[in-house]
Backbone as JSON, one array per atom type, in Angstrom:
{
  "sequence": "XXXXXXXXXXXXXXXXXXXXXXXXXXXXXXXXXXXXXXXXXXXXXXXXXXXXXXXXXXXXXXXXXXXXXXXXXXXXXXXXXXXXXXXXXXXXXXXXXXXXXXXXXXXXXXXXXXXXXXXXXXXXXXXXXXXXXXXXXXXXXXXXXXXXXXXXXXXXXXXXXXXXXXXXXXXXXXXXXXXXXXXXX",
  "N": [[90.36, -30.09, 2.11], [92.26, -28.31, -0.12], [92.33, -24.94, -0.91], [93.42, -22.66, -3.12], [92.42, -20.1, -3.54], [91.72, -18.78, -1.26], [91.64, -15.79, 0.4], [91.67, -13.86, 2.59], [92.69, -14.54, 5.69], [91.78, -14.88, 8.99], [92.47, -15.13, 12.41], [90.19, -15.68, 14.84], [89.44, -16.36, 17.58], [90.8, -17.99, 20.51], [90.68, -20.56, 22.87], [90.87, -22.72, 25.78], [89.24, -24.67, 24.93], [89.29, -24.71, 22.17], [89.7, -23.31, 18.83], [88.86, -20.6, 16.57], [88.78, -19.8, 13.2], [88.58, -17.49, 10.5], [88.01, -17.37, 7.05], [88.13, -15.74, 3.92], [86.77, -16.23, 0.78], [87.02, -14.6, -1.92], [86.33, -14.84, -4.68], [84.18, -16.5, -4.74], [82.52, -15.34, -2.96], [82.25, -16.25, -0.35], [82.23, -16.75, 3.12], [84.17, -18.45, 5.32], [84.12, -20.33, 8.22], [86.32, -21.92, 10.33], [86.24, -24.21, 12.77], [87.86, -25.49, 15.51], [87.71, -27.95, 17.9], [88.85, -28.89, 21.01], [88.8, -31.82, 22.7], [89.21, -33.93, 25.29], [91.89, -34.58, 24.5], [91.46, -35.17, 21.85], [91.15, -33.88, 18.68], [88.6, -32.26, 17.0], [87.4, -31.13, 13.93], [85.4, -28.73, 12.39], [83.95, -27.3, 9.58], [82.28, -24.48, 8.56], [80.41, -23.05, 6.04], [79.45, -19.92, 4.88], [77.52, -18.04, 2.77], [78.17, -14.87, 1.65], [77.26, -12.09, -0.06], [79.61, -10.22, -1.86], [80.99, -7.0, -2.53], [82.48, -5.81, -5.56], [84.05, -3.58, -5.55], [85.12, -0.82, -3.5], [83.25, 1.97, -2.64], [83.27, 5.51, -2.33], [82.14, 8.69, -1.04], [81.0, 10.88, -3.59], [81.64, 13.6, -3.83], [83.38, 16.23, -2.06], [81.62, 17.77, -0.56], [79.49, 16.04, -0.25], [80.64, 14.17, 1.44], [80.96, 15.77, 3.7], [78.31, 16.2, 4.28], [77.55, 13.66, 5.18], [79.09, 13.57, 7.52], [77.96, 15.66, 9.02], [75.4, 14.62, 9.29], [76.04, 12.47, 10.93], [76.81, 13.83, 13.29], [74.38, 15.06, 13.96], [72.87, 12.77, 14.42], [74.17, 11.62, 16.69], [73.69, 13.6, 18.56], [70.89, 13.51, 18.72], [70.47, 10.88, 19.63], [72.1, 10.19, 21.83], [72.13, 10.67, 25.17], [74.17, 11.3, 27.05], [76.02, 12.62, 25.44], [74.59, 14.93, 24.8], [74.4, 16.07, 27.36], [77.11, 16.58, 27.83], [77.54, 18.47, 25.83], [76.02, 20.6, 26.84], [77.46, 21.16, 29.19], [79.85, 21.91, 27.99], [79.01, 24.23, 26.68], [78.4, 25.84, 28.93], [80.97, 26.07, 30.02], [82.2, 27.5, 27.99], [80.74, 29.9, 28.17], [81.57, 30.7, 30.76], [84.27, 31.07, 30.22], [84.17, 33.24, 28.47], [83.08, 35.19, 30.19], [85.12, 35.37, 32.12], [87.13, 36.32, 30.58], [89.37, 34.85, 29.46], [92.78, 34.02, 28.51], [94.29, 33.83, 25.2], [95.8, 31.49, 24.93], [94.69, 29.95, 26.98], [92.12, 29.66, 25.93], [92.68, 27.97, 23.77], [93.47, 25.65, 25.14], [91.07, 25.08, 26.55], [89.35, 24.63, 24.38], [90.55, 22.32, 23.24], [90.19, 20.52, 25.38], [87.39, 20.36, 25.59], [86.84, 19.27, 23.07], [88.2, 16.83, 23.36], [86.65, 15.41, 25.3], [84.15, 15.26, 23.97], [84.83, 13.86, 21.62], [85.76, 11.45, 22.74], [83.37, 10.54, 23.88], [81.86, 10.2, 21.54], [83.29, 8.13, 20.23], [82.9, 6.15, 22.16], [80.14, 5.8, 21.92], [80.03, 4.78, 19.32], [81.43, 2.35, 19.63], [79.7, 1.05, 21.44], [77.38, 0.88, 19.82], [78.27, -0.73, 17.68], [78.96, -3.03, 19.11], [76.46, -3.79, 20.14], [75.27, -4.41, 17.73], [76.66, -6.66, 16.96], [76.0, -8.55, 18.95], [73.24, -9.03, 21.11], [73.21, -10.51, 23.31], [74.76, -11.39, 26.49], [78.19, -11.08, 26.46], [81.51, -11.64, 27.33], [83.73, -10.37, 26.08], [82.48, -8.29, 24.67], [81.38, -6.85, 26.78], [83.77, -6.07, 27.99], [84.88, -4.4, 25.97], [82.93, -2.36, 25.9], [83.08, -1.42, 28.56], [85.75, -0.52, 28.71], [85.73, 1.5, 26.76], [83.87, 3.25, 27.92], [85.3, 3.85, 30.19], [87.37, 5.32, 29.06], [86.02, 7.65, 28.35], [85.4, 8.55, 30.9], [88.0, 9.01, 31.95], [88.83, 11.07, 30.22], [86.96, 13.03, 30.92], [87.52, 13.45, 33.66], [90.19, 14.33, 33.49], [89.77, 16.66, 31.99], [88.22, 18.12, 33.79], [90.03, 18.5, 35.96], [92.14, 19.88, 34.67], [90.63, 22.03, 33.84], [90.14, 23.28, 36.28], [92.75, 24.08, 36.85], [93.09, 25.92, 34.8], [91.01, 27.85, 35.22], [91.06, 28.72, 37.95], [93.16, 30.7, 38.49], [91.92, 32.91, 37.28], [89.62, 33.17, 38.75], [90.38, 33.68, 41.4], [91.09, 36.5, 41.86], [88.52, 37.64, 41.56], [87.02, 36.39, 43.58], [88.48, 37.21, 45.87], [88.05, 39.98, 45.72], [85.29, 40.08, 46.11], [85.17, 39.09, 48.73], [86.5, 41.08, 50.11], [84.7, 43.16, 49.95], [82.74, 42.33, 51.65]],
  "CA": [[90.4, -29.64, 0.73], [93.11, -27.14, -0.21], [91.77, -23.98, -1.87], [94.39, -21.56, -3.25], [91.79, -18.79, -3.71], [91.41, -18.16, 0.03], [92.33, -14.5, 0.36], [91.82, -13.17, 3.87], [92.61, -15.5, 6.78], [91.83, -14.2, 10.27], [92.28, -15.93, 13.61], [89.19, -14.94, 15.6], [89.61, -16.54, 19.03], [91.36, -19.24, 20.99], [90.49, -20.83, 24.29], [91.3, -24.09, 26.08], [88.34, -25.58, 24.24], [89.56, -24.78, 20.74], [89.95, -22.04, 18.17], [88.0, -20.27, 15.43], [89.46, -19.05, 12.15], [87.69, -17.06, 9.43], [88.67, -17.2, 5.76], [87.26, -15.19, 2.89], [87.04, -16.68, -0.58], [86.34, -13.51, -2.63], [85.8, -15.2, -5.99], [82.89, -17.15, -4.54], [81.73, -14.58, -2.01], [81.94, -17.16, 0.75], [82.97, -16.6, 4.35], [84.33, -19.81, 5.85], [84.57, -20.42, 9.6], [86.91, -23.2, 10.66], [86.15, -24.33, 14.22], [88.55, -26.64, 16.03], [87.29, -28.18, 19.27], [89.71, -29.82, 21.73], [87.99, -32.58, 23.66], [89.92, -35.11, 25.78], [93.06, -34.8, 23.67], [91.07, -35.5, 20.49], [90.74, -32.66, 17.99], [87.57, -32.4, 15.99], [87.36, -29.91, 13.15], [84.17, -28.56, 11.63], [84.02, -26.12, 8.73], [80.96, -23.96, 8.24], [80.48, -22.1, 4.93], [78.35, -18.97, 4.86], [77.61, -17.22, 1.56], [77.94, -13.44, 1.87], [77.56, -11.37, -1.3], [80.68, -9.23, -1.66], [81.11, -5.99, -3.58], [83.72, -5.87, -6.3], [84.87, -2.42, -5.26], [84.7, 0.04, -2.4], [82.9, 3.3, -3.15], [83.24, 6.59, -1.35], [81.31, 9.81, -1.46], [81.45, 11.42, -4.88], [82.21, 14.94, -3.7], [83.77, 16.66, -0.73], [80.42, 18.25, 0.14], [78.71, 14.85, 0.11], [81.31, 13.64, 2.63], [80.62, 16.65, 4.82], [76.89, 15.94, 4.58], [77.53, 12.46, 6.01], [79.65, 13.93, 8.82], [76.94, 16.45, 9.73], [74.34, 13.67, 9.66], [76.55, 11.73, 12.09], [76.71, 14.7, 14.47], [72.95, 15.2, 14.31], [72.45, 11.47, 14.96], [74.66, 11.42, 18.06], [72.99, 14.55, 19.43], [69.53, 13.01, 18.91], [70.38, 9.55, 20.23], [72.95, 9.96, 23.0], [71.86, 11.59, 26.27], [75.43, 11.78, 27.64], [76.62, 13.59, 24.51], [73.86, 16.19, 24.99], [74.83, 16.63, 28.66], [78.46, 17.12, 27.65], [77.4, 19.7, 25.04], [75.54, 21.65, 27.76], [78.6, 21.51, 30.04], [80.79, 22.65, 27.12], [78.43, 25.57, 26.49], [78.59, 26.58, 30.18], [82.4, 26.36, 30.13], [82.47, 28.58, 27.03], [80.2, 31.13, 28.78], [82.48, 31.06, 31.85], [85.5, 31.56, 29.59], [83.88, 34.59, 27.97], [82.9, 36.05, 31.36], [86.41, 35.59, 32.78], [88.06, 36.88, 29.59], [90.6, 34.06, 29.55], [93.78, 34.33, 27.49], [94.26, 33.08, 23.95], [96.35, 30.15, 25.22], [93.68, 29.24, 27.77], [91.05, 29.29, 24.99], [93.13, 26.8, 23.02], [93.38, 24.51, 26.06], [89.65, 24.79, 26.79], [88.83, 24.02, 23.15], [91.05, 20.94, 23.14], [89.58, 19.69, 26.42], [86.0, 20.12, 25.19], [86.89, 18.33, 21.95], [88.62, 15.53, 23.89], [85.52, 14.74, 25.93], [83.13, 14.97, 22.97], [85.33, 12.8, 20.74], [85.75, 10.2, 23.51], [81.97, 10.1, 23.97], [81.45, 9.73, 20.22], [83.87, 6.8, 20.02], [82.2, 5.25, 23.07], [78.84, 5.51, 21.31], [80.27, 3.91, 18.16], [81.77, 1.01, 20.13], [78.47, 0.47, 21.97], [76.48, 0.54, 18.71], [78.82, -1.9, 16.97], [78.85, -4.18, 20.01], [75.05, -4.2, 20.16], [74.98, -4.99, 16.43], [77.25, -7.99, 16.95], [75.21, -9.45, 19.8], [72.47, -8.47, 22.21], [73.44, -11.41, 24.45], [75.93, -11.06, 27.29], [79.47, -11.67, 26.06], [82.56, -11.04, 28.14], [84.54, -9.46, 25.26], [81.69, -7.1, 24.38], [81.34, -6.09, 28.04], [85.1, -5.48, 28.13], [85.0, -3.29, 25.01], [82.06, -1.28, 26.35], [83.61, -0.87, 29.81], [86.98, 0.23, 28.43], [85.39, 2.75, 26.06], [83.26, 4.14, 28.91], [86.41, 4.29, 31.03], [88.09, 6.37, 28.32], [85.23, 8.88, 28.51], [85.58, 8.99, 32.29], [89.35, 9.57, 32.08], [88.86, 12.38, 29.54], [86.15, 13.98, 31.7], [88.26, 13.8, 34.88], [91.34, 15.15, 33.09], [89.25, 17.97, 31.6], [87.81, 18.82, 35.02], [91.23, 18.91, 36.7], [92.81, 20.93, 33.9], [89.75, 23.19, 33.89], [90.43, 23.97, 37.55], [94.06, 24.74, 36.69], [92.92, 27.06, 33.89], [90.09, 28.88, 35.69], [91.32, 29.22, 39.31], [93.84, 32.01, 38.49], [90.98, 33.98, 36.9], [88.58, 33.28, 39.77], [90.93, 34.17, 42.68], [90.89, 37.96, 42.06], [87.08, 37.94, 41.7], [86.61, 35.94, 44.9], [89.07, 38.09, 46.89], [87.37, 41.26, 45.66], [83.99, 39.9, 46.76], [85.38, 38.92, 50.15], [86.88, 42.38, 50.66], [83.49, 43.98, 50.03], [81.93, 41.85, 52.77]],
  "C": [[91.19, -28.33, 0.69], [92.57, -26.21, -1.29], [92.71, -22.8, -1.98], [93.75, -20.19, -3.37], [91.38, -18.14, -2.39], [92.28, -16.93, 0.18], [92.65, -13.97, 1.75], [91.62, -14.18, 4.99], [92.76, -14.75, 8.1], [91.61, -15.19, 11.39], [91.34, -15.15, 14.52], [89.38, -15.12, 17.11], [90.19, -17.91, 19.33], [91.02, -19.37, 22.46], [90.98, -22.26, 24.53], [90.41, -25.11, 25.37], [88.62, -25.71, 22.76], [89.83, -23.42, 20.16], [89.01, -21.86, 17.0], [88.83, -19.44, 14.46], [88.41, -18.66, 11.12], [88.51, -16.85, 8.16], [87.66, -16.61, 4.8], [87.7, -15.73, 1.54], [86.33, -15.69, -1.5], [85.72, -13.93, -3.96], [84.43, -15.85, -5.88], [81.98, -16.36, -3.61], [81.33, -15.41, -0.81], [82.83, -16.82, 1.94], [82.99, -17.98, 5.0], [84.82, -19.72, 7.28], [85.1, -21.82, 9.84], [86.96, -23.27, 12.18], [86.85, -25.62, 14.64], [88.19, -26.78, 17.49], [88.22, -29.22, 19.88], [88.86, -30.53, 22.78], [88.74, -33.85, 24.03], [91.05, -35.53, 24.85], [92.73, -35.25, 22.25], [90.59, -34.21, 19.84], [89.68, -33.01, 16.96], [87.48, -31.08, 15.25], [86.08, -29.88, 12.33], [84.29, -27.27, 10.84], [82.61, -25.73, 8.33], [81.13, -22.92, 7.13], [79.24, -21.22, 4.94], [78.53, -18.09, 3.62], [77.24, -15.78, 1.91], [78.26, -12.74, 0.56], [78.59, -10.27, -1.03], [80.7, -8.26, -2.83], [82.45, -6.16, -4.28], [84.64, -4.7, -5.97], [84.27, -1.64, -4.1], [84.4, 1.42, -2.97], [82.89, 4.3, -2.01], [82.31, 7.68, -1.86], [81.89, 10.43, -2.73], [82.12, 12.78, -4.75], [82.58, 15.21, -2.25], [82.54, 17.06, 0.08], [79.51, 17.1, 0.54], [79.31, 14.19, 1.35], [80.96, 14.45, 3.86], [79.17, 16.47, 5.24], [76.75, 14.71, 5.47], [78.04, 12.76, 7.42], [78.63, 14.72, 9.65], [75.78, 15.56, 10.16], [74.76, 12.85, 10.88], [76.46, 12.55, 13.37], [75.27, 14.87, 14.92], [72.45, 13.9, 14.95], [72.9, 11.29, 16.4], [73.98, 12.38, 19.02], [71.57, 14.06, 19.72], [69.48, 11.76, 19.78], [71.14, 9.35, 21.52], [72.76, 11.04, 24.06], [73.16, 12.16, 26.85], [76.12, 12.8, 26.74], [75.92, 14.94, 24.66], [74.25, 16.86, 26.3], [76.21, 17.27, 28.52], [78.45, 18.38, 26.78], [76.95, 20.86, 25.92], [76.69, 22.11, 28.66], [79.61, 22.32, 29.22], [80.3, 24.07, 26.91], [78.62, 26.43, 27.74], [80.06, 26.96, 30.38], [82.77, 27.5, 29.18], [81.94, 29.92, 27.58], [81.1, 31.62, 29.92], [83.78, 31.64, 31.29], [85.32, 32.98, 29.05], [83.78, 35.57, 29.13], [84.24, 36.38, 32.01], [87.46, 36.2, 31.86], [89.42, 36.17, 29.65], [91.51, 34.37, 28.36], [93.6, 33.45, 26.25], [94.73, 31.63, 24.18], [95.34, 29.32, 26.02], [92.5, 28.81, 26.9], [91.42, 28.04, 24.2], [93.01, 25.55, 23.89], [91.93, 24.1, 26.31], [89.03, 24.12, 25.56], [89.27, 22.58, 22.98], [90.39, 20.03, 24.18], [88.12, 19.38, 26.1], [85.97, 19.1, 24.06], [87.26, 16.93, 22.42], [87.44, 14.76, 24.47], [84.46, 14.36, 24.89], [83.56, 13.86, 22.01], [85.34, 11.46, 21.47], [84.33, 9.66, 23.63], [81.46, 9.57, 22.63], [82.01, 8.34, 19.94], [83.23, 5.76, 20.94], [80.85, 4.85, 22.48], [78.99, 4.57, 20.12], [80.57, 2.49, 18.62], [80.54, 0.33, 20.7], [77.53, 0.04, 20.85], [76.98, -0.68, 17.95], [78.71, -3.16, 17.82], [77.43, -4.7, 20.06], [74.63, -4.82, 18.83], [75.5, -6.42, 16.36], [76.4, -8.96, 17.75], [74.48, -8.68, 20.88], [72.66, -9.31, 23.48], [74.67, -10.95, 25.22], [77.14, -11.82, 26.76], [80.57, -10.9, 26.78], [83.38, -10.03, 27.32], [83.78, -8.18, 24.91], [81.58, -6.23, 25.62], [82.67, -5.38, 28.26], [85.25, -4.26, 27.23], [84.16, -2.1, 25.46], [82.59, -0.61, 27.62], [84.86, -0.03, 29.57], [86.65, 1.54, 27.72], [84.7, 3.74, 27.01], [84.32, 4.68, 29.86], [87.21, 5.4, 30.37], [87.35, 7.7, 28.43], [85.42, 9.43, 29.91], [86.96, 9.63, 32.48], [89.42, 10.94, 31.42], [88.08, 13.43, 30.32], [86.89, 14.41, 32.97], [89.45, 14.68, 34.55], [90.89, 16.55, 32.71], [88.83, 18.78, 32.81], [89.02, 19.35, 35.78], [91.96, 20.03, 35.96], [91.95, 22.19, 33.82], [89.95, 23.98, 35.17], [91.75, 24.73, 37.44], [93.92, 25.98, 35.82], [92.12, 28.18, 34.55], [90.4, 29.45, 37.07], [92.1, 30.54, 39.3], [92.94, 33.18, 38.09], [89.94, 34.21, 37.98], [89.11, 33.86, 41.09], [90.76, 35.67, 42.85], [89.42, 38.33, 42.26], [86.61, 37.57, 43.09], [87.2, 36.83, 45.99], [88.42, 39.47, 46.9], [86.0, 41.18, 46.33], [84.13, 39.77, 48.26], [85.77, 40.25, 50.83], [85.68, 43.3, 50.82], [82.61, 43.55, 51.21], [82.56, 42.32, 54.03]]
}
């Protein structure tokens, strides 16, 4: 049956067994999944209709301050719910204390700030990907595992890069202190 009111057509997945397509029919508020199964050179097609109430319009926060309230709520939520984010905040605080103690330059402060932000933002995106993945399915799925592993890998890369660049930033400040201590011994 040909329906000209199909608005949003998305190809979801393909494998040797078949493919899945999703179509949205906004006027009816129906999400349609078209599943094609390849079996011994014979194609069988099954269409499943799922009614999902759809909003007529997208609404945003009414004021700038309301938007900021949502952002602050998000930060409080990640601090409350994510242990790794809290650990990274403690490390960031220690790095800031070390920076104050060593009296690093303005340029070094900019680099340290960017590196701290890099790790915290990567961890936040990792948490979002994990939460969305867990919302989609609690069962083991290869694509969900892939998404979670890649996002965790991004956090690891940002942490390693921050550590290495932190050494590059702090070693020139630490060498005079260490040599002075060694001379006193």
